[in-house]
N, C-alpha and C positions, 0 to 999 in steps of 0.2 A: 495528183495532189502535191502541191508545192509547199504546203505547210509542214513544219517539223512536228513530230509526235514525241514528246519528252516525258509525259507523266502517264500514270495508269488511267487517270480520268480521261485524258485525251485519247488514249487507245480505246477505252470503252466507248467513248462518244463516236469515234470513227467507225468502230465495228458496228455499233448500233445504227448509225446512219446507213452504212453499206447494207446491213441486214434488212433495214426498212425498204431500201431500194429494191432488193431482190424479192421481198415478200409482198410488195404492192400487188394486190389482186389475188394472191395465192389463197388467202383465207376465204375470200368471197367466192372465188371460182371453184375451189376444190373441197373446202370444208375443213372442219377441225381435225378429222382423222389424218388427212394428208399433212396438215401443219404439224401435228404431233409426231408423225413419222419423220418429217424434216428435222425437227428439233432433236429427236433421238439420233439421227444420222450425224448431225452436226456435233453433238456431244461425243459420239464415238470417234469421229474424224479428229476432233481436237485432242482427245485423250491419246489416240494413236500417234498423232503428230508429236505430242509432248514426249511420249515414250521413245519414239525414234530419235528425236533430238537429244534426249538424255543419253541414249546408247551411243550416239555419234560423239557426244562430248566426252564420255568415258573412254571411248576408243582413241580419241585424239590425245587425251591425257596419258593413256598407256603408251601410245606411240611416241609421244614427246619424252617420256621417261626412258623408254627403250633406246631412243636415239641418243639421249644424253649419256646413258650408260655405255653404249657402243662407242661413242666419241671419246669418252674418258678412257675407256680401255685401249682404244687405238692410240691415243696420245701417250698413255703410259707405256705401251709396247714400243712406240716409236722413240720415246725418250730413252728407254733402256737399250734399244737397239742402236741408237745413234751414239750413246756413250760408249758402247763396245766397239763401234766402228771408228771412233776418233783415233784409236791407237794404230789401226791398220792403214791409214790414208797416207801412203808415201808414194811419190811419183816424180818423174823428171820434170814434167810440165804441170804447173798448177791448173791451167785452163783445161787440160785433158782430164785431170783428176776430177774437177768439178763436173764436167760433162758426163763422165762415167758414173759418178756418184748419183747424179740426177736420174739417169736411166735405171740404175740399180734401185734407187729409192722408189721410182715409179713402179717397177716390177714388184717390189715388196708390197706397195699399196694395193696393186692389182690382186696379188695373192691374198692379201687380207680381206679385200672386198669379196673375192670369190668364196672364201671360207665363210664369211658372214651371210652371203646371199644364198 
């Protein structure tokens, strides 16, 4: 299908057309009982799908909130740790100091990630 579906009416029309394609001959071949069973199963499937999507969306929102909280905690800890480290950064060579600080910072981040994981 190359057409875009933007409105509720377009979605309903598309679903109706697809359902009609699938149901061609079912009512004539199998009778009303089988058609009623099909409708019941479709209702169950749609309800189940809707519930699962709702749960997934809730989990995504919770995960996003947790990630935001963890990130803000890490930033706050890093800010407080770096303000305390500024006093102790004395070295003969500035380039060596930067290299050692980077490796020390990396190991601190690794430790923080291990604690969180």
